[in-house]
KELOTOR-674478 format. One record per atom (N, C-alpha, C, O, CB): x, y, z. Coordinates in steps of 0.2 Angstrom, whole numbers, plus 5000, padded with zeros to 4 digits. Glycine has a CB too. Example, Ala and Ser with C-alpha at 12.3 -4.5 7.8 and 13.67 -1.06 7.14 Angstrom:
2
506649725039/506249785039/506649845039/507149835042/505749785045/506449895035/506849955036/506450005039/506750065040/507049975029/
//
This chain:
102
492849804883/493549754885/493549704893/493249724898/494249824886/493849664893/493749644900/494349604900/494549564896/493049604901/494649624907/495649584908/495349544915/495049574920/496649674909/495449484913/495649454921/496449404920/496649374915/494849404926/496749404928/497449384929/497349354935/496849374938/497949434929/497649314936/497749284943/498249324944/498349364940/497949194943/498549334949/498949354956/499249304957/498949244957/498449374965/500049314957/500449264960/500349204967/499849224970/500849304962/500449164969/500449134976/499749114976/499549084982/500649174981/499349134972/498449134975/498149124970/498049174966/498049214979/497849074968/497349044962/496749084965/496349074960/497348954962/496449114970/495849124970/495949194972/495549224976/495449074975/496549224970/496449314969/496649324961/496949284957/497149364974/496349374960/496449404953/496349494951/495849514954/495949364948/496549514948/496649564946/496149604940/496549624935/497249544944/495549624940/495249624934/494949694931/494649734935/494649584935/494949704925/494349784923/493949784920/493949794914/494549834921/493349784924/492549784921/492649824913/493149854912/491849824927/492049824908/491949844902/491749924904/491449934909/491249804898/492049964902/491950054902/492150084904/492050144905/491650074903/492850034908/493250064913/493650084907/493550144908/493550034919/493950084901/494450104899/494250144892/494250114886/494850054899/494150194891/493850254886/494450214876/495050204875/494350364890/494050204874/494550194867/494950274866/494550314864/494150164859/495450284866/495850344865/496350334860/496550274859/496050364870/496750404856/497050394852/497750374855/498250354852/496850444847/497850404864/498450424865/498350354871/497750334872/498750524868/499050314873/498950274879/498450294882/498050334880/499450264883/498350254888/497950264895/497950184899/497950134897/496950294892/498050204905/498150174911/497650184918/497350234920/498950184912/497550124919/497050134924/497150084928/497150024925/496350154922/497250084936/497050054941/496750004939/496250004935/496950074944/496949924945/496449874947/496449844952/496849794953/496549834943/496049854956/495849814962/495949734963/495549694959/495149824962/496349694967/496249614968/495749594970/495449634974/496649594971/495449534969/494849524968/494949444970/495349414968/494549534961/494349414978/494149344979/493649334975/493149374975/494149324986/493849274972/493449224967/492849204972/492349184969/493949154965/493049194978/492249174985/492249114984/491949094988/491349194983/492749054979/492448984980/493048954983/493248914980/492348944973/493348964990/493748914993/493848975002/493549025004/494648894987/494148955004/494148965011/494749015013/495348985012/494148895014/494849065016/495449105015/495849095020/496049145024/495449165013/496049035021/496249015027/497149045029/497349045035/496248945026/497349045023/498049075024/498649005025/499249015026/498049135031/498248945023/498448875024/499048855020/498748805017/497948845023/499848855017/500248825013/499948785010/500048785004/500648805015/499648745013/499448655010/498948675005/498948654999/498948595016/498448705005/498248735001/498148804996/497648824993/498048725003/499048824996/499048874990/499648834986/500148804988/499248964991/499448844978/499848814973/500548864973/500548924974/499348794966/501048814970/501748864970/502248894975/502048884981/501548924968/502748924974/503348934977/503048964982/502448994981/503948984974/503248964988/503648924991/503248874996/503548855001/504048964995/502548854992/502448804998/502348744991/502648694993/501548825004/502148734987/502348684980/501448644982/501448584983/503348624982/500748684983/500448644984/500348594979/500748594974/500048664985/499948534979/499448494973/498848534973/498348504971/499248404976/498848574973/497948604971/497348584974/496748584972/497648574963/497648574983/497148544987/496648614988/496848674987/497448494994/495948594990/495548644990/495048634998/494748585001/495148634982/495048715002/494648695007/493948745004/493948815005/495048715015/493448715002/492948755001/492448765011/491848735010/492548734994/492548765013/492048775022/492348835025/492748845029/492448695030/492048885023/491948955027/492348985020/492849025020/492348975035/491948965015/492249015008/491349045007/490849015007/492748954998/491549125005/490949165007/490349155000/489849185000/491249255008/490649104993/490149094989/490049144981/489849134976/489549094995/490349194984/490349284979/491049304978/491549294982/490049354985/491049334971/491749364969/491549454973/490949484973/491849354958/492249474976/492249534982/492849544980/493149514976/492049524990/492849604983/493549644985/493949624989/493749624995/493449694987/494749594987/495149524991/495449564997/495749614996/495949474987/495249545002/495449585008/496149585011/496249585017/495049555013/496549575006/497249545008/497649475014/497249435017/497549595010/498249475014/498449435018/498449475027/498549535028/499049425014/498149415032/498149435041/498549405042/498649415048/497649425045/498849365040/499649325047/499149265049/499449235054/499949405056/498549245048/498249175053/498649135051/498749095056/497449155052/498949115045/499349035044/499849035041/500049095041/499048965041/500149005037/500849015034/501049065032/501649065031/501048975030/500649125028/500749185026/500849245030/500449275033/500349195023/501649285029/501849315034/501549395032/502049415029/502549305036/501049445032/500549495029/501449545027/501449595024/499749525036/501949525031/502449605028/502849565022/503249595018/503249645035/502749515021/502949485014/502449475009/502549485003/503049415014/501949455011/501349425006/500949465005/500749464999/501049375008/500549525011/500149555009/500149615004/500749635002/499949575015/499649645002/499849684997/499249754999/498849745004/499749634989/499049814996/498649844997/498349854991/498849844987/498849894999/497749864987/497349884981/497549964979/497750004984/496449884984/497649984972/497649944970/498249904966/498749944966/497149944967/498249814964/498849784963/498949764955/499149714952/498749714968/498749824952/498649804943/498449864942/498049904945/497949734939/499049894936/498949944931/498849904923/499149864920/499549994932/498349934922/498249874916/497949974910/497550014911/497449774918/498749934903/498749994901/498449974894/498449914893/499450034901/498150014890/498050014884/498150054879/498050114880/497550014883/498550024872/498750074868/498450064862/498550004859/499350064867/498150124857/497850084852/498350084845/498550124842/497150124851/498450014843/498850004837/498550014831/498950024826/499049944837/497950024830/497550044823/497050094822/496850094816/497349994822/
//
């Protein structure tokens, strides 16, 4: 099973769980998931490049300085429009629960 989901306010950060991480059991099971960075855009924390509230960006992209590979996201550091005390997080960012239904 592979799961990936966007994390709010950031179209470059997502939570995921790789295959093999969740065993098939008769009882429900849950595992934590870290946030990953797609590496396709610069992590400039500039509201002009962040979709949705509170910024409402139209989807512009800043690709200069992009890492070019998927990696564990380092969080929000307060270098531009995002206040770390409001928007930062520490991994894990999601809990994935699997329940067998048949």
